[in-house]
N, C-alpha and C positions, 0 to 999 in steps of 0.2 A: 460623445456617446457614452458617458460614464455617470456615475452618480452625481448629483448636483455639488458643484464646488461651493464651498462657504468662503466667500471673499467680502470681508466686512468693509465698513466704510473707507473706501479707498478713493477720496475725491481729489479734485485738481488741487490740493494744497488746503483742504478744508471744505466748509460749506460754502462754496462759490456758485455764483449765478452763472448760467450758461454763457452769457456774453463776456464772461471773464476767462472762459475756457477756450481761448483761440489756439490756433496752431493746428497740429494734425498732420497726416501724411500727405504727400505730394500726389495728388489725384489728377494729374494730367494738367493741359492748358487749353486755352480756347481754340487753338488750332489743330488740336488732336484728340484722340479718344480719352474719355475719362477713365483713370485707373481706380478700380474698386478693390481694396485690399481686404483679405479676410484671414483671421487668425483662429485656430482652433486648438483644443487641448488633446487631439486624438494622437493615436500612435503613429510611427512612421508609415506602417502598412496601411492604416485607415486614411492618412492624409494623402498618400499616393492614389488611393482610389478616388478621393475626393477632388484631387487636382486632375485627374483624368477626365472626371465627370464634368468638371468646370471648364474644361477645354472645349466642350461641345456647346458652350453658351454663345449663341450668335447674336451679336449686336455690333455694327461698324463703330458705334460711338462709345462703347464700353470695353474696357479691357480689364479682365479679372486676375489678381495676383494673390496666391496662396503663401502666406509667411510661413517660415520654418520655425516652429517654436516646441521645444522639448516638452512632452506632456507632463512630465514629473515636476517641471519648474514653472507651470503655467501661472500660478498664483503670483509668484515673484514677478514674472514678466507683465502680468496685467498691472500690478501695483507699480511698477516703474513707468510704464507706459501712461498710465493715469496721471501720475505726478509730473511726468514730462509734458503732458497735453499732446500726445502721440498716438493715441489710440487708433487701430486701424478702423476702416469704414464699417467692418462687420466682425464682431468677436463673439465667441463662444461665452455664455454667461449662465450663471445659476439664478434661480428666481430670487434669492436673497439680494444678489448683487444688482439685478435689474431694479428691485424695489428701492434700494438704498440710492443707487445712482440717479434713478428717475427723480426721486424726492429732492435730490440735490440740484436738480437742473442740468444734469450732465448728459442726457441722452435724447435722442430724437423721440417724439411721441408719435407712434404709428396708430394710435386709436381710430382716428378718423378713416384712414386708409383701409384698415382691415375691417372696420365695421360697415363702411359705405363705398368700398371701392368697386371697380367693375369686374365682370367675369366670376369665376368660381373660387378665386383665392380671397375668401372672405371669412369673416369669424365663425359663421354657422357650418363651415366645413372643417372646423377644429374640434378636438375633444373640449367639451364644455368647461370642465373643471380648470383645464390649463388656461384657457382664455380668461376665465374669471379671475384666477389666482395670479395673472400677470397684470392685473389692473391695479393701480395705486387707489388710495381712498378717495382721490378726486377724478378717477376715471382714466388716467393716463395709461399708456403702455410704451415703456421705454425700450421695448424689444418684441420679438415674437417668440412663443413656445416653439420648439423645433422637434424634441424628441421626448417621449414620455418614459418615466420610470414607473413600473408597476412592482407589487411586492406581494410576497407569499412565504410558503414553507417549502424549502428544498427537502426531500426525504429520500432515504436509502430504501429502496423497494425490496431489495433482498433482505435487509434487516427485519422490515415489516413481515415479510413472508415467512421467515424463519421463526418469528415470534407468533405467528398465528394471527396477525393483526390485519384488518382490512386497509388498503392503502388510502391514503388521505385523498379527499375529493371535494369539490364544491358542496357546501352544505354541512360539513362535518363541524363539530362544535369545540368550544375550548375545553370542555370537559373531556372530549373525545382525544384532544391533543395532549393534554396532561396525563391522561390514563396511558396513552402509547408511550409517552416520555417516560413514565415510572417504570413500564415493563421493558423499555429498551436500554435503559440506564444500567451500567456496570455489565455490559454483555459485549463480547467481541472487541475488547479493547476500548470500548466507548465509556467514559466515566459519566458522562450525562446524556440524557435522552434527547434534549433540546439545548442547542448552543446557538445564541443569536449573534449575527455580525454588529459591528460597531455602530451602524447607521440605524438600523431597524430593531435593535434589541429591546427587549422589555425593562432595560435599565432607565429608559426615558419615558416620560409621561405620556406621549402620544399613542404608543401601543395600547395602553388601557383606554385610551379615548376612543379607539375602535371597538372595544368590549362594550363600554357604556352606551355608544350610538346604536350598536347592534341590539342591544337590550332594550332600547326605548329611552335611554337615558340622554344626559347632555354631553356634548364634546368637552375635552378638557379646555378649550378656548373656542370663542365665538368666530375668531379669524386669525390666521397666523401672520398676516401682513399688517394689519393695523387693528389688533385686539383692543376690546373694551374691558374684557374680563377673563379671568380663568376660573374654573370650578371643578370640584370633584363631588358629584352627588351620590346617591346611594347606589346606583348602578355601577359608577366608577369605583367606588369603594368596595363593591362585591368582586370586581375584576381584580383588584389589587389584593384582596384577601386570597384569591384562589391562586394567583401568581405567587405570593408570598409562601403559601402552603406548599406549592410544587419546588420552590426553591429550597425550603426547609427540608423536604424528604428527599432532596438530592436528585430530583428528576430534571430540572432545569438549572443551568449554570448560574451562579450568583452574580451580583453586580461587582464589577471589577475584574471579571474573568478576562484574561488576554485573549481577544478574539481576532487577533492579527492574523493567524494562520488557520482560520476556521474553513475557508475554502479548500486548502490542500488536506486538511483532516477529514473533510467530508469525502472528498474524492478518493481518499485512501480507506474509507469505510470506519473511520474512528469517531465520527460524528453521525448519528442516525438521523437527526433532523437540525435544521438551521433556518432561521429567518433570513431573507435575503431578496434581492431583486432580480428581475428577468435577465439582466446583463450577464449574469453567471452563465448562462446557456451557451453563449459565443465561446467562452473559455472552455468550458466542459466538452463542446464540440470538437475543440482543437486537441485539448490535453487527454480526453478519453479516460474518465475515472475508472477505477478497477471494480466499481459496483454499478448495478442497475439503479437508476435514479428517477425521481419525477419531481414536478413542481406543482403544488397545490394551492388555491386562494387561502388567505387566513381564515381560521375558524370563525364561526358566527355564534350569536345567541338566538337572534331571531331574524332581523333585516341585514341582508348582504351588505357589509361595510368594509372598506379597505382604505389604505393610505393612498394620497395622490401626491404627485411630484412631477416636474417637468424641468428640463433644461432648454435653453434657447439661444437666441443671437441677438446681440444689441448693437446699437449704432450711436457713436457720440455726436453731440450737437454740432461740432464743427466739421463734419463730414463736408467735402467740398460740393458733392452733388447727391442730395437726397433722393431725387427720382432714379438716377442710375443705381444707387445703392440699393434702393427698394426692389428694382428689378432682379438684382443679383440675389437678394434676400428670398424673393418669390421663387426664383429658380432653384435655390438650394432646397427649399421646403417642398417643391413640387416635383422636381426632376432628379436631384443629386441622389437622394436617398434610394431611389429605384436602381441607381447603379452601384451604391456602396452596400446597402444591408443585404443583397443576395449572398455575398462572400463573408460578411460579418454582421449576423443578425443579432445585434445587441440591444435595440430598442425599436418600439413601434413609433412611427412619426406622429406628431401631434395633429398635422393635417392629414384628416382621415382618408382622402382618396389614394394618399401615397402609402397606406399601410399594407397594401396587397403584396408587394415584393417581400415585406418583412415575414409575413405569415407564410408564404409560399416557400420561403427559404427554410424556415422552421420545420415545416411540413415535409419538405424534401429530405431534411436531416433526421426525420423521424422523432421530432421533439414534440409530439402531439400534446403532452400534458403541458408544455410551455405555451403553446398556442391556446389551449383551452383556459388557462389560467390568466393569461394576459387579457384575453377577450372578456373574461368574466370581470376583472378588474376594471376594464374600460367602461363596462356597462353596469358597474355596482350602483345599487339604488343610493347609498350613502358613502361619502368620502370624508376624511379627516387629513389635515396636513401632516406632514412628517415632522416639521419643527417650526418654531417661530423664525421670521425671516427678518426680524427687526435688528436695529443696530446694537440692542442691549441682549441679544440672543445668547452670546457668551456668558453673561452674567446669570441667564437661566440654567445653563450647564453647570455652573459653580453651586447653585441653590440645590440643583438636582443631586449633585454628587454628596452634597453635605446634609440634606435633608429628606430627599425621596428614597435614595438607594439604600440608606440604613433601614428604612422602613421594610423594604423588599427583603433585606437580608436578616431581619428579625432583630436588629440592634436597637430600633426604636419602635414603639407601639404604633399600631394603624391609627390611633387618636391623635398622633401628630400630622397627620395628612392635611387637616385644615390649615395648620400653621405654615406648611409648606406652600399651599395654594395662596394663602395670605401675602407671603413673600413675593410670590410671581405678581399678584395684583399691584403690590407696591411698585414693582418695576414698571408695569403697565402704566400706572398713573404717573410715575416720574417720567417715562418716556414720552407720554402724551402732552 
């Protein structure tokens, strides 16, 4: 229940076929119950809640075991287990990991089960963008989305009120946001009016993809999983020009700004606005910021548009009993979150019937702006991806640092934008 982990091509020793990935955990024997092992990236407290909820799973033929994995070392653990061909039956995975592992034949394909299965646990009960983005180019689903990440603007309500500004809300514009950032900069210990976190910051190309799509233009790419092109049309360029102007006048933090401690600075009243995800609500609920705060959807030009992202749960091809594993996977998505989210409402489930407990917990904690914004995001007319999920995604980051961010900071002219896009298209062509 955190931001998507970026775990790149960690195959069983390379691009191996599924039949070569034998091994796996001991999942029971023919004369006893099947053991389904589960590994998460959660904190010790959340894992304790998950373990307690899993204890209520009732099936005489299936035993569930939750593995102890430190959340801060999850990527290393996943890498070593992949290489050793000892992945547990169910493991937390990001969309990028699922796409890469599935394309390498390492994961069980649940597409048929979730599309055509019995009962209510079917694809049409999930957030549509999550289901669609978990499909590979040939329609496979090497896992199922479990929790949604939604994004928006966290704001210091006290700072807005003191400055005589209306509080951000659904329908506000990019011009509204930049004007507010200009008025809030250099006040009450805040250097910039808007500082973004490292994932959703304007330093990357997908934030301006939202601007373009909302304005009736094209997204930065046609598909984050299997793209055929990148582009920066006139509307995209318009968004970049406005962002560049806001950075130049000191309203918005420039590219390269150290955003590692943005959350704590925001809680202390030193950052008036920050881009971020809904998961911050759970931390703020515990840590009690010194300021009154709220969460608003991203600004719009015309059509409501937001970023989409989801994390999920994957299964290796060599799981000993796919049916038993799927039963536990279904139980986690339909029942476990009801027990876990009330005490730690970090994300809405991708399975929509399970979202009630999440929203009820936020309402009880008087986090109504979070409820409203998450609901607005989940129902937004248009969505764009957070980042490429391809194996060459890290190279996009290098190109962005070298070619896109200097445009934002004014070190390169806006006329260099097509050259940056051409380099991305070169990666797309090479990758395909």
